[in-house]
N, C-alpha and C positions, 0 to 999 in steps of 0.2 A: 780546362778540358788537357785533360794529358794526351800526351803524346799515344797510347798503348789507346784507347777511348776510339782520338782522332783515326787513328789506324780501322778499325771495327766500320765507324761512321763512313770511312771512305769503301772501303769493300763492302759491306751492305747497299750501297749503291751500284758498286757494279757488280752485285754479286748477278741482279736479271740478265744484262749485257755476256758477262764472262757463261754464263749459262751454257745464252745463247750460241755463242762461241762457241766452244765445249762439243755441245751438240753435233753440230757442222763439222769439228773438225773430224769428231765422233764416224756421225753417218759417210762422211766423203772415206772414212775412211776403209768402214767396211765395203760400200760400194765398189773404192775402184781403188784401190793399194798405189799410186800410180803417181794417180792424183798430184800427191807432193811428193813430185821427184822435181827433182831444178833439173835443169844439163845446162852448156858453155854449148851458144851457139853462136856462126858469126854470119853477122848482120848482110846490107847489099854494104852498105863502108868498110867492108873486113873488115871488123871492130869486134871484138868477144862482150856476146852480154849473154849473159841467165838469161837460162826460157821456164815452163813449166807456168803451173795456170796459179801455184803459189805466189808467183813472182806478177803475173800477171793480176790477179786481187789486189796486192799492194801499191801497182803503177794504178793501175783503171780507175779507184779510188780518189785516187790523189784529188782530185777536185773535189767531189763532194762531203773528203776529208775534214781540207780548206774551208770554206765556205759553211759545214754545218762546224766549226766554230766561232766561224761568228755570230752565225745562227742562236747558239748558244747565247753570248751575249743578250743580244738582243731581248727572246725571249726571255732569258732572267730579270732586266731590265726594264721591261715593259706586261710581260704576264700576255705577248702576243707573237703570233710570228709574219714576215717579212714572206708573201709571196713573191715577192720584182730579184731577185736575185741571179736564175736566169735572162731575163728579156733586159736586167741591168750588164749583167754581164755581156749582151751581148754589142749591150753600146760599150764598157770595158774594150771589149777586139776592134771596133769599127775606132775608134781613138785608138788608139792601138795602130795597128797597119797607118792609121791615114799620116801619123808623125812620123813611119818611115817609110813613108812612100814619100812625104815630102825629103827626107833628109837624101831620097836617090840611093841609100846605102844599108844596110846588116851588120855593125857590126854591135858586141856588151855593149859599145856605150850611147848606141843609139840605142841598142832595145828598152835596157835600164832608163834614156830619158823619155823614152815614149814611155813606159811604166810609168815613172813618177806624173809624166798629164794624164797619161787613163786614170792612175789614182785619182787624180785630184776632178777630173768630171765625175768620177764613178761617188767620190763624199759629194758633192754636190748635190748629187740626186739621189743620192739618200741620206743627208742633210732633209730634204725636199720631203719624202718618210719623214725623219726623223721632227719632224717642226708638225708635223696635222699632225703626230703619237703623244708631242712631247704637248706644245702649246694648245694647241686644239683639243685636245684629249680624245680624238678617230682611235678607234679601237685598227689596233696594227696590220691585222690581214683588212679590212674597208680599207686601210691610207693608203698601201703596199699596191692592192687592186689598181690602179692609177695608171700606176708605173707596169705590172703585170701584162698590163692592156695595151699600152702605147708604146712599150718598151723598144721593142724590137724592129714599129714604124720608126723609131728615131734612128734606131740604125742603120738603117734600111738610105735613109736622110744622110747621112752623116756618106756612106761608102757605097752609094744609091746596089741596083741589083745585083753586081759584083763581085765575084767572087776569087777580090788577088790574090794570087801564090805569091808564099813570105819561100823561094828559094837560096838559101842559107847556112854553113855550117850549124854555124850559130845556131840559126833555133832547131834546125836538129838535133843539136847534145841539149838543150833547154825543152825540146817540145820528146826528146828518146834516154839517147842515153848518150854521154860525154865520152871522148875516145878512150879510152885505158885503163879508163873506171865499165864495168860490166854490171855495176847497179843504177834502175831507169830514177833520170834528173829529176823528174817529177815532186819523186820519193829523199830525197833531198830535201825540196824546197815544202813540203810538208812539217819536213824537222827542223826548220826551220824557221816556219806562220807558228808553230807546237814553241818552241822554243824564245820567239821575239814575248811570243803571249805569258808565256811565265815566266821570263822578266819585267814582262813588265806588272804581274800582278808583284812576283816581287817586291821590289820596289818600288811599288807606290802604293793606296789605299782604292784602286778603281775595283779587283775583286769584292774587295767589301762590303764598298757604295752600294755596287753591283743586286748584289745580293739584300743589303737597307733598303731597298729603293722598290726591288724587288717584291722585299715581305713583304713590307707596313713602309709608303709611302707620307704619311704621316709622318711617323715618326721619326722617321729618318729624314723629313724638313724640319723637325723640334734640334732632331742632335746637330745640326748647321750644316748639312745635304742636300745641294742641290737636282732632289729627282729631271731635270729637262737638261739639267748641266750631263746630267748624266750617261737616262738614257738619247741624247744627240751623240754623244764618243759614244756609247754601246752603237749604234747605227755607221757610225766615222771606220771605227774599225770591220765592219761589215765589208763594208766598200773595199777598203785592205785587200781583205781576204776575194771580194770577187772580181779583186782583176788581178790581183794569182793567179786563181783557179781560170782567168777568161785569156792569163795568156802561156796555162799551161796549154789548156785547148785552144790556142792559138796552134800555138809553135807543138801538138802535132799531130795538128792535121795537115799543119805550110800551106793552109790557106784558114780565110775568111768568110765560112761565112753562118750570118746574122740569125738564120733561118734555126739553126742547126743548137747551135754556139750554147752549150752546154742548159739546152731545152730539158723541161718536169726536173733539173734539177729540184728544185725550190721545194716540190713535197719530197723526193727522195729527203734532205736534209734535211725539213720537218720533221724526218719516221730518226732517220738517226739521231736527232735531240732524243725522242721521244725513249726514241730504244736505251737509251744512253744511262736511263735513268732519272733525269733531269727532270721536274715539273717545266710544263706547260703553262702553268699557271702563275710563274714570278719565282723565283728565288733563291734557293741555292741553287752551287750546275758546280759540274765536274768539266771539263771540257777533254780531255779521256775517255768518259764516257762516250762521249759525241764522237770521240772518233773507234773509238769503239763500236758503233751502232752504223756509223759511213761503212765498217769494214764487213761489219756484218751483212751489210744491203752488198756489196759484191762480192761476196762468197754464196749466197743465197743467187746474185745470180748467175753470178757463170757456172754452179751447183748443174740447178737448170737444165742453164743450155748444157755443159756435158753431161744432164738427162736428156736430150735429143727433145727434151720439150723446143713448139712450135713457137716465135717468138710473136707471134698472137696471146698464148694463155703462161706467158712469163710472170703478166704484172698478174693474173690470177691469182694462181700459186704465189708470189711475192705477197699477198693482201691477207691468205691468206694465214700463211706460215703469220708475218707483221703484226694480223690484230692479234695472234695467242701470248709472242713477246710483251705491246702493252698491256695486255687483261692482265699478263701474268708480272706486271711492274704495275698495275697500277694504287690507285696507296689505298682502297680498297682490299684488293689483293696482300697487298704487303700487312692491314692489319690485322686479319683471316689467320694469317705465317704467323704474325709472333704471341699469336693468342694464344694457334695452336702448341710451336714452337714453347710458353711457360706451362703450360701446363703439362702436355708435358717435360721438363726438369721442371715442376712441380709434383711432379708424378713418381719421376725417377727419385728424389727426391725424398719422397715417405718414402718410397721403398728403403730407400736406402734406411731411414731414420728406425722402421721396423729390423731392419734385421738387425745393424746395431744394439 
């Protein structure tokens, strides 16, 4: 496939999320031109920071964007979704805080150690999910329903019903902004995770193997690819993404609350993957599409709140808009639009011949 064809195929997959994002931008531009204004303010610590709806959208969607990247890999390899990411994120946060409490002090070094331990714990739980899916052939959504149900109870066992406070300049820097840098730190963490995954895909064949397993597991096996290993690897990478998102969530609030940390994020992550043009049945994927999907969901939420829609009704309005986006990006609609485009092109070509 030539570079031009690859570019066209890539653009066609991102067409629906780009159109959806463009429509949201235009709607807000006409509704309130000041919606996209960005100001420089001084926070409680005396640091200059960027504020505004656009910054808030990009910042608030950080956890969702990171988890959506990992969810994309599991979806592509396994043809199903992991609905336990929020609950396992609560476990990761509980382990993170427990390790920090054991150190007795919070520094950048102790946070990095705590993050590594939390990653390892999260990977273990994700490997449990992965084993049920890859080895025992259980449908992903059913396999992950176990931890979805009991994950927050496990987090409770780790830290009890307390909400430990994490008062430290380092925690504030990770959850909000680094002194001297006005851009929220979570935005940089999204870029870091995306860059690391891009480098992994660039220097390994993991992306190709993941898509091969998702498209045709039997053919992949005949070509020397071990589907079990690839599926387990996708859950491992998702576990790392969940731990990073959990770190952001804990540092953003400066405390651990296992009941609310990353709550309901699994549904938004699945929607982000779908809106991004990825096939929920597995196969080809595009991380940039899922990231766009995360920002679309967050922009939609922020727009509804800006329109004074009550929190009770926000989910209903979101559901309506998301249904339209997902249906517009469905294979059936895409096929119909492709056929229409070919007919239009054929008619145009015929008209040109008659004129000629």
